[in-house]
N, C-alpha and C positions, 0 to 999 in steps of 0.2 A: 305323618311325615317320618321318613326313615332316619335313624341316627347314623352319624358317621362312625364307621368302625374305629375301635380304639387304636388299632395298629397304625391307621392312617394319621390320627391325631398325633400319635407319638412320632411318626415319621416326619410330619410337617414341623413339629417342635424341634426335632434334631436338625433338620435342614436349616431352620432359622438360626439356631445356635451356630451351626457351621458357617453360615453366611456372615455372622457377626465376627467370628474368630478369623476366618480365612476369606476375605472379600475377593482376592485374586482368583482363588480356586473356584469360588462360586461363579465368577464371571466367565471363567473358561468352560466350565462344565454345565452351565445352567440349561435346563430343558433338553439335555442330550439324551436321545433315545438309547435304550439299553443296547440295541444293535442297529447299525446303519445299513446292514445288508439288504433288508427288505426294500428300502427306498432305492438303492442302487440297482437291485433286480428289476424294479418297476421302470427305472430309467432305461435300462438296457433293452426293454421291450418296445421302446418308442421307435417308430419307423419314419417320422419326419419332424421338422423343427417345431411345428405347431404343438405336437404332443409333448415335446420337451418343455416348451414355454408354458403350456397348461400345467404341467407338473411343477415347474418352478413357482408359478403363481399360487398353487394350492399349498405348497410346502415351504415357502420362503422363510417362515418364522422358525423352522426347526432344522433347516439344512446345515449339515456340518461342513468343515473345510474339505473333507474327503469327497462329500457328495457334490460340493461346488466344483471341485476338480473334475469329477465324473461328468457333470453337466457340460462343462467346456469340451471335454473329450468327445462326448456324443455329438455335439454340434459340429465339431471338426471332422469326425468320421463320416458324417452324412455329406459334408461338402466334398470330401475326397472321393466319395462314390460317384459323384456326378461328373459329366463331361465339362470341358471348359466353357461351353456355351450355356450350360444349365446352372453353373455355380451362381449363387445369389448372396454374396457377401454383404452387399448393402442392405438387402431386405432383412437379413439376420441382425446386422448391426443396429438398424433403426427400430427394431421391435422393442416395445416397452419392457418386456420381460428380460431382454438381453441387458438392458440398463440395470434391472434388478440384480441379475447375476453378476454384472460388473461391480455393483456396489457391495454385494456379499463378499466377492473376492477381495475387494479393498479392505473390508473389515476383518477378514479371516486369514490373509496371506501369511501372517507370522506363525500361524498354527499349522500350516501345511508342511508336509514332509518335503524333502529335497526334490524328489522326482515329480511330485505334484506341482511344486512351485515353478520349476523350469518348464513343465508341460503347459501350465496355465499361461506363463509368459509367452511361450511360442504361439499358442492359439490366439491369445489376445492381440499379438502383433499382426496375425493374419487378418483379423477382423477390424483392426483399428482404423478409424477414419481420420483422426487427428494426427498431426506429425508429432505431437508431444502428449501422449496419453498419460495421465497421472498414475494409473494403475501400472502401466509398463515401467515407468520410472521407479515406482515403489518396489516392484518385483525385482528389477535389476539391482537396486540398492541392497535388498535383502539377500539376493543370490551372491552378491559381492562379499557380504558379511560371512556367508557360509562357504566361500569358495574353496578353502583349503581342505575341506572334508569331502568334496565331490570326488567320485571315482571318475575314471577316464571317459566312460560312456556319457555320464551326466555333464562332465566338463566340455565334451565335444558338442553336446546339444546346446549348452549355454553359449558356447562360442558362436554357434550358428545364429542364435538369437541376436547377438551383438553384430554379427556380419550383416544380418537383415537390416539393421539400423545404420549400416555403413560406419561402424565404430572400429575399423581396422587399425587405426593408429591411436586408440584410446589407452590411457593408463591401465584400464581394466583388461584389455586384450594383452597388454604387456605383462600383466600379472599372470594371465593364463599361460603365456609363452614361457614364463619363468617356471611355473609348475610343471609344464611338459618337459622342460629341460632337466629339472631336478629328478623327474621320475622316468626319464627315457630308458634307462638301463633295464628297469623292471617291467616296462610296458610290453604286453603281448597281444593286445587287441588292435590289429592293423586297421580294421574298419573304422573304429573311433579315432585312431591316430591320424588316418588320412583326412578326416574332417578337420581336425585341429591343424594339420599341416597347411591346408588351404587357407584357413582363417587367420593364422598367425604369420603367414609367409611374408607379409609386407614389412614386418619389423624385427626380423631375426637376422643375426649375423651370418656371414658366409660360412664360418666354421660350423655354426649350428645347422645351417642348411645341409652341409655335407654330412653331419651326424644323422640327420633325419633321413637322408638318401641311403646311407649305410644301414640304418635300422630297418628301413622299408625293404631293402634287398634281403635282409636276414629273415624278415617275417613273411615275405611274399608267398612262399611255398606253403604257409600255414592256412591261407585262405582257399575257399572253394573256387574251382575254375570258372564258376558261373557268376562270380562277383564282379559284374560289369561296373557297378557304381563305384566300387573301391578302385578299380583300375582307372576309371575316368577321373576320380579325385586325385590320384597320384599323378596322372598326366597334367591335370590342372595345376598342381603344385609345381611341377617342373616348368610349366609355362610361366607361372607367377614369378619364379626366381630366374627365369631366362636361362635354363640349363637343359640342353639337349643331351641327356644322359642315356646313351644307347642301351645299356643292359636293362634298365628299368622299363624303358619305352618298348623294348622287344617283348618283355614279359607282359606288359599291358596289352600290346598288340595281339599277342597270342590269346589272351582272354577275349578280346573283341572278336577275333577270327573264329574262335570256338563257339561263340554265342551270337553269330551274325543273324541267325533266324529270329532271335528275340529283340534285336535292335529296331527301334522305330525311327521315324524321320528326325525327331528331336535329338535322339542319341547319336545317330550318324552325323548329323549336322554339327553337333558339338565336338565329336571326335575329329572330324576333318578340319575344323577351325583350329583346334589345338595342334594337330599335325602340321598345318600350314605355318602357324606361328613358330613352332619349334624346328621347322624345316626337316621334319622327319618323314622319310619316304617309305611307304609300304605298298608296293604294287599289288599284292594279294588283297589287302583290305580295300584299296580303291576299286579293284575289279569287282569284288563282292558287293561293295556299296553301290557301285554303278548299276549292277544287275538288279539289286533290290529296289533302288530308287526309280529306275526306269519302269518297273512294274507298277509303281505308285502313280504314274502320270495320269491315267484315266480315272483314278480314285480320288484325286484331289480336285474338288470342284468349288472350293471356297477360296476367296482371295488370300486369306491369312495362311492357309495350309499350302496353297499352290506357290505363293511367293517364297515360302521356306524351301519348298522342293526346287524351285527355279534357282535359288541362291546356292543350294547344296549340290544339285546335280549338274547345273550349267557348266561350271569350269571343268568337269571331268567327263561330260557327255560327248558322244560321237556326233557327226554332222546331222544325222536324221533326228536324233533325240533333241538336239539344239533347235532344229527347225520346228519341231513339234512344241517345244517349250515356248518359243517366241510367239508362234501363232496363237497358242492358247492364252498367253499373257496379254497379247494385244486386245483380245476380246474382254479381258477383265480390267484393263488399264484404267478405265474411268472410275472404278470402285476402289482403287488403291488409296490407302492412307498415306500421310507424309512419311511415316516411318517405313512403310512397305516400299514406297517409291525409291527411297534412299537405298534400301537393301537391294532392290532390282538394279539400280544404277551401278552399284559397286560390283555386283555379280557380272554385269555386262563388261565392266572394266577387266575383271579377271578372265572373262571369256574372250576378250579382245573383239567384242561384237559391236560393229558400228551400224547396226540396223537403224536407218534414219527414221522410219515410222515409229518404232518403239521408243527411240530416244526422244522424239518429239512429244509423244504421249506422256512419257515419264517426267520430262522436264516441265510439262504443263502442270502436273501434280505438284512437283517440287516448288514451282513458282507460287502456287496458292499457299503453301505452308512455309515459305522461306523465313518468315518472321518468327516461327516457332522453333527453329533448329538452334542447337547449342554450338559453341565455337568449333569443337572437334568435328561435329557433323557437317558444318559449313566447309571445313577443310576437306573432308572426304568428298563432298559434292564437287568442290573446285578441282581437286585432283582427278576425279573420274571424268569430268567434262573436258578437262584439258587433254587427258589421254585419248578420249573419244573424238577429239577435234570438233567439239560442239561450239558453235559461235552464234550468239544472238545478243544484240546490243542491249535490248531491254532487260533480259535476264541477267546479263553480266553487270549491268548498272545496279540492279536491285541487290544482287549478291555482294557487290562491293560495298554498297550502303550498309548492308547487314553486318559485314565484317568490320567496317569502320566504327559502327555504333557500339559493337562489343569491345573493340580495342580501346575506345575512350574511357571505358569503365573498368576494364580488366586490370588486375594487379598480380595475378598468379603467373610466374615466369613461363611455365610450360604452355599455358593458355595464350599468353601474348605471342609466344613463338609460333603457335599454330596459326593464329590470326595473321601475323605478319607474313608467314610463308604462303598462306592462301592468297593474300593480296598480291604478292609478288608473281603469282601464276596468271593473274588476270591481265587483260590489255591495259596499258598505261599504269604500270604497277607502282608508281611513285607514292610516297607518303609525305604528308605535310609536316609542319614543325610539331604539331600535337602528337602525331604518330611516332616521330623520331624521339620526342621527349619521353613518350611512354616506354619505348625500348630502353632508353638510358636509365629510367627510373628503376627497372627491374634487373639491370645487369649485375649488381653486386650479389643477387640471390641465384643467379643462373648457374646451372651445371654445364659441363662440356657439350652435352647434347643440345641444350638450348642455344649456347653460344655458336655452335656449328650451324644450327638452323638459321639464326639471325645473319651470320656472315654469308651464307648461301643466298639469302633473300636480298641483302644489300648489294651483293655482286650482280645479281640479276637486274636490280634497278639500274645500276650504273651502265650495264651492257645494253639494256633494252629501252630505257626511257630517255630518248634523245631530246624530246621537247623541253624537259626540265633540267637538262644537263648543266646549263650555265648557272642557274640559280641555286641548285640543290646539291650538286656533286661535292662541293667543299664540305658540306655537313655530313654527307654519306661517307666521305673518306675519313673524317674525324671519328665517325661512328665505328668504322672498321678498325681504326687504331685503338679505340676503347675496347672493342670486342677482343682484339689481340691481347691487350693488356690484361683483361680479366681472365682470359684463357690461360695465359702464361702463369698468372697468379695461382689459379687452381691447380695447375700441373706441379708448380713448385711446392705447394702445400701438401701434396700427396706423400705420405711417409711409408707406404707399403704398396706392393703390387695389387693386393686384394682390394684396397680402397680405391686405387686408380681404376681397376677393372670395373668396379661398380658403376662408374661413370662411362667408361669406354664401351661397355657391352651394348649400349643403346645407340651408339654413334654409327652412322653409315659412312664407312671408310672412303668411298669414292667421292662423296661430297664434302669431305673434311677440308677446310681451308688450308692452303699450302703452309702458311706461317705456323698455324696451330699443329699441323701434322708433323712438321719437322721437330717442334718442341716435344710433341707426344712421343715420337720415336726415341728422342734423346732420353726422355723420362723412363720409357720402357727399358732402354739399354742400361739405365742406372740400376734398375731392379732385375737385371738379367739373371742373377743367381737365384731369384725366387721363382723362376719358371720351373715347373715340375709336372709330373704326370697328371695332376688334377687340372691344371690350367693350360697345358701345352696346346690342346686342340683349339681352345678359344683364342689364344694368342696367334696361332697359325692362321686361323680364319680371318682375324682382324688384319693381319699383314697382307693376306691375299686380296682383301677388299680395298686396301689403300694403294696398291701398286707401288709401294715404297720399298726399295731394296736396301735392307740392313743386313749385312753379312754377319754381324755380331749376333743378332737375334736368331737368324736362320741357323747358324752354327750351333747355338744353344738348343734350339728345337731338335735338331738332328741328334745332338749328344744325349739329351734327355730321353728321346725316343729309343735310342739304342740301349741305354742303361736301364730303363724302366718299362720296357715293352710289355712285360707280363701284366702290368697294372693298367695298360691302355686297352680300351675295347677295340676289337678288330674293325668294327664298322666305322670307327673314326679315323682310320688310316688315310682315307682319301683326303680329309680335311688337313691332315698333317703334311701330306705330299704336295698339296695344291700350291702353296706359296713358292715352293722350289720350281714347280712346273710353270706357273704363271710368270714368275720373274726370271726364268731361265738361269737358275743358279745351282751349281753342284757344290755341296759341302765338302770339306776336306776328306771325310770318311765316306765318300759317295757310295761305293759298292756295299760297304757294311750297312749303311743307313737304309738304302733301298732294299737290300737283301733281307734285312731284319723285318722291314715293313711287310714285304710280300710273303715271307715265311709265316708271319703271324696271322696273315689273312687267308692262307692257302686252304685251310680246312673249312672255310666259310664261303668259298667261291660259288658253290652250288645254290646257296640260299640268298645271295646278295640281290638287291633290287637291280633289274637289268640296266637301267640308266646309270646307276652308281658304278656298276662293273665296267661299263663302256667308258665313263669319265675317268675311272681309275686307269684303264688301259691307255686312254688318250693322254692323260697326264704323264704317265711313265714314258710313253712314246716321245713326247716333247723333249724328254730328258735323255732320249736314246737308250732307254732301258727296257728290254723286252723279255720278261719272265715267261718261261715255257708254259707253266701250268695256267697262268692267267690267259695267255693267248688261246690255249686249248679250250678253256671254259667259254671264251667269247665266240670262237669260230666252230660252233656245232649247231646242228639244226634245231634242237630243242630250245637252246638259248635264243637263237635268232627269231624263232617264232614268238617267244615271250617279248622280245624287244620290239617286234614289228609294230605293235599297237602304240608304242610310245615315241616313234620317230617323228622328228620335225625338221623342216628345212626353210631357210630364209634367203632372199637375195635382194640387196638394196644398193643404189648408187647415190652418193651424196653430191653436193654442189661442186666441191673441189675436183672430184673425179670427172664430172661432166666437163669442167673447164679443161682438164688434161686431155680428155677424149677429143675435144675439138682441135686442140693444138697438135695432138698426135696425127690427126687426119691431115693437117697442113704439112707437118714434117715429113710424113710418109707418102704424100702425093695424092691423097684422096680418102674419102670415107670408106671406100671398099678395100682399103689396105689395112684396116684395123678392126678388130672385133672387141666388143665390150661384154663384160660379165660372162665369160666363157666357163662352162661347167666341164671339168676334166674328168677322166676316169678317177675313181676313188673320191669323187664329189668335192674336190677343191674348186672354188670359184676364183678364176683369175680376173682381175680388174680389166686388163687389156692384153690383147695378144696380137702379134704380127709375125710375118715370116720374111726373112731376108735370103736372097740367093747368094751364091758364092762371091759375087761382086758387091755384096751388101746393098742390093737393090730390093725395095719392097715388092713382094708378090701379092697381087690382088686376090681377094676372096671372090667366090661366086655370088649370085643374087640371093643366096640363102643367108647372107650376113645378118647377124642378130641385131635387132633394134636396140637403141640405147636403153640400158636398164633392164632388159628382158633376158630371161634364161632360155637357152635352146631346149626343145622338147626332149632330145636325147643328147648325152655327152658325145661330142665330136661325131656329127652325122656323117654318113657315108661319103657325101660330096666334099668333105673337108679332109685335107691331108692330115694324117695322125702320126704320132710318134711311132717309128718303126715301119711306116709305109714308104713308098718310093718317092721321097722328096727329091728334087733335083740335087745332084752331087754338090756337096759343100754348103747346102742351104741349112738354115737354123731357125728354130721356133723360139720366139722371145716372149716372155711373160713380164708385163710391167705391173707392179703392185704399188698402190699408194698407201703409205702407212701413216695413219693419224696418231694423235697423242696417246690413244689407248693401246697402241702397239709397243709403247716404251714405258719403263719405270718412271714414276713421277719425279724422283729426285735426281736421276742421272739419265743420259741418253743411251740406256742399255736396252736392247731389244728383248721383248718378252718371249716366252717359250713357244707360244702358238705360232707367231710369225716366223720364228727361226725354224721350226719344224716344217712349216708349209714350204719355205724356201728349199729345204732339203728334199722334200717329196717332189716338188716341181722339177728339180734338177735330175732326180732319178727318172722322171718321165721324159727327160730329154730337152727340157727348156733351158735357155739362158735367162736367168732371173735378174730383173732390174727392180730394185726396191727404192721408191721415192719417198723420203721422209718428209712429213709435214713441216718439221723445223727447217729443213733445207729449202723446201718449196716456198715457204713464207718468209724466208730470210731477206735482208736488205739486198744481198747480192743478186737475188732473183725477183726484185720488186717490179720489173717491167716485163711486158710480154716478150720483147726481143730477147731479153736475158733468159727467160724460161725456154723459149724456142731453141736457143743455142745450147742450153743445158740438156734438153731432150735429144738434140742431134748428137751431142758428145756421148751421152750414155748409150744411145742405140747404135750409132755408126762409128763411134770413136773419133769423131771429127773435133778438132780443137780450133776455135776461131783465132786467127793470127792477129 
């Protein structure tokens, strides 16, 4: 029998002494191999999960914290190499040796360096099956303890781990935001900063948001032009803070355009969704995306990929592409999941597609899954089906039942407002006492957006639900009073324009209740001196959407624009001009204001989106301002060819117009003496037209007279006398226009710019224009048919009944 060498006896004795003296050191370093590199090299040679698990089983007793981290890393790399259909997270997670690795990480995480710790956290979350994995909790706690020493790259990776757990509003995310704020001045890594910006965007102040935007602008030119991910994250950040900041969006858009060949379906889909939310228009990107997506139609033969293609391409596709998309989707419709059916329905809403066969197929899938949808998804279903005019009693009844069941248990104000609004869109939109009490319970927690949504819903009940009018209107009116009270209370508690705007920027101005709107404008006027180049575009857009004429606010907008024009991005000029055009208002310094705006924009006219340029020209024309450079940019062949693919036209006649049409036929002596929906040169549509001879007798039209509500094939066909042709001497052409409430400001009976400009144009074409106001037509003075007939005779013939 061989004797143990003396040096080994001595070594064991020394180790035992060391263990007795330093038990902690012994625990840390026991059985640690002299070098861990050979084991890591062995792991790196593994080509599948089974080889890694065999390796773990053989070496679990001696694996160090670094080797444990390496094993996690190898498992994750193998998953990333697979397509989505081949990924096998569950198989890996359920393997016995994965549990062994999990336990090893639990025992050794405190020994891991910072990079390994955060990497293991990220990978563990990807494989985690339980909502509360003890290892994830332990790793997050340890990372929190080390947080201050993380560099920006590691901090960004850790923030993404928290985002994966939906911890956007956690104290830990707040701590990360504080670290970013303290180190922002010295930060130079835009890639990592863009990750952090997205993850902390929910809890940072408006001032900090602006600091991040400014820092991003400074660093943007330091990144490579191929950094699509960075540009996408920056756009996501702007979406999250609801800030359509043109300079940054233009830079991001240039990155997308220069890398369009590398963009896949997922990337294009994401970018277009972000642009839609931010209302950012890029004609070039849409055209490139459309071409690339159209090429994908024959390649997407799986429901999941084809639905994504349908949703992304559908709203921007041409007629042929839309037809191809719908026919292919019909063949796949039976294989759609509930989530895919909802995505298709919303895309059809965006496409304004009322294909009855496809709607029927999609709603049958929705019906099967109706119990699994969440409140917001139920709202989207209701809105889409309402827009698409889908009516089926059985489906509506089940949809209403699902909405009411959620309403009874919901206590989150935004969620309750979603549910109530969705119910108000359905037939018989009344709510019982339980529903009304649920609204009342959340009112103290509601912001202005919630209160506005509730008020819109309650008004819809009162207008539509006649069956329940006697029993429930009193309660609804009391609820309106409470909504008004809480809205005024929130407005009065606003102590700065920034805080007020945080609530207002989500409010849809056109549906804002009258009483709240008036108080809101008064509050904005109180903060009028706080309007500056940073918020002037947002305030102008809000006023445009409210149709409320406040000369004080508009004068301040004009003044700020003139004084701070160099700090305002040229592409936002249209939004600034729009409220003046919409509300038909000239500020005191009219020529200076419009001149400054146009001069600031002149050097960008060649690269503006075609529709934006046309809208700009139209808006200035309503104000009778015609800058030469702008007109030259619009009226040239190259520009008109770009515009051609974006043109749209609509023609509709409402119930009040049909009533006037029939009365006009009686007043003028027959249906052949009046034309409806006349399309004039320069594409103005006149509600009604008639011709009187010199004795003020109506002249009949020929058999070509346009049917009610239809447009002629060509403006003013050859058989119709046109302005400038040989009308009988002294004859005149009359245009009668019915002006509904949308033609006037909401707070005063002041005609808006579009209607005023149309009247001017029609007069230039030779018409005598008679504009009939809805307020006048529906007044007590014209409450009978005879009174209305007399009114029409007076306006057309100048006859006054004695």
